[in-house]
N, C-alpha and C positions, 0 to 999 in steps of 0.2 A: 504494500500500500504506500502511496506517495504521501509526503508531508512537505512542509515548507521550511525545513531546517536550514536550507541555504539562503533563505530570505532574511533581511535585517529585521531585528525585533520590532522596530518602529515602522514596519512596512505599512500597516493599516493607516497610520496617520500620514505617512509619506504619500500613499496612494490617493488620499483625498486632495492633496495639494499639487501633485505632479502627474504627468502623463506617463503611464506604464506601458512599455512595449515588451512583448513576449515572442520568443522564437524557440525552436527546439530541434533536436536531432541527435544522432549518435556521437558526432564529433570525435571519431575514433583517432584519426591522425589529422591534426589541424594543418590546413594548407591555405594558400592565398585566397581561394574561393570562400572559405569559411570566414577569414579575416575581413574580406570585403563585405560579405553579408552582415556580419556583426557590426561593423562600422556604420553601414548604411541603416541598419535597424536602430542603432543607438541614436542616430541623428533624427529619428522620427519622434522622439519623446525625451523624457527626463531620466527614466530608470529603465535599464534593459535587464530583464530576467531571462536567463537561458535555461531551458529544461533539457536534460540529457537522459537518454534511455539508460537504465541500469544494465549491468553486465548480462543478467538473465534475459532482459528484454532485447538487447542487441543480438544475443545468440538465437533467440526465437525469430527475429526479423532477418538477420544476415547469415545465419548458419553457424556451425560449430567452430569455425576458424576465427570468429570475431567475438568480442572486440580484440584488437591488438593490444590496446592499453586498457587497464581496469578503470572502473568508474571514478575512483578517487583520483587517479592520475589525470583522467580527462577533465574532471572538475577543477583540479588545481591549475592546469594549463589555461583553461577558460577564465578562471578567476584572475589570472595574471594579466589578462588583456584589459587595457584601459577602457575599452568600449563596454565591458561587461560589469554590471553592478551586483548581480547575484546569480548563483547557479543552483538549480534544484534537480535532484535525481528522481526519476519516476520508474516504477516497476512494470507498469502496464505497457501494452504495445503502442498505445497512443497517449498523448499528453492531455486528453480531455479533462480528467479529474483535476489536474494541476491548473488548467486554464479556468475551470469553474471556481477553484479556490482563490486564485490570484486576481481574477477579473480584470485582465489587462484592457487598456483602451485600444491598443493596436496589436494585431497578430501578424507576424512576418514569416514568410516562407519563400522558397525559391520559386522563380517564375515558371518552372516546369509543371507546377500544379495548376489545374484548371478550376473553373467555377465548380463549387460543391465538392472539391477534392481535399480541401484543407480541414483537418479535424479541428473543431472548435470555432470555426469562423462564424457560426450562427450565434455564438456567445459573446462576440465582441462588436464594438462600434465600427471598427475599420480593419480590413485585411489588406496587407500590402505584399505584393509579389516582387521579389528582387531578382533581376536577371542573374543567372549563374555565370561565373567566370569560365569562359571556354577552356577546355582542356584540364580542368581540375575537378576531381571527385575523389573521395577516399578510396573507392574501389580501383580507380585508375592509378592512384599513387601506390597502392599495395601491389598491383600488377606490375608496375615499373620496378618496384623493389625486388619482386620475385624474379623478374627477367634479369636483373643485374646479378642476383645470387646464382641463377642458372648459367649466367655468362652469355645470354642472348645478345 
């Protein structure tokens, strides 16, 4: 079950005064595409909360070889980025329960998602799709690493 342990204690009072933006993902290996999405998401409001799938959730979604980094490591890397104000880990396959708890003003996802494909968009005032940085995905990065190891 998800909780808000990664969110500041005064979040509820901050939420009343500031615009909250939420995005989510596995964020297994942070790459320039992630950094661009997070920077652009942060620019849409005052507080950026990032939800990350727990290790069990990533395995269910991506398969037994993932995640490459455990949830604590992924959260630590994200927290170190200046664009990110808080990181929450969720065990479910989708962030819907976290979105309902946080009640963000803006929900951000990559532009590859069409109308009705973003979990939680019916629960927020605004949904923003940010174009993906061409050539960057965690799966592609992992495949390039594997090719290097194989000597391809």
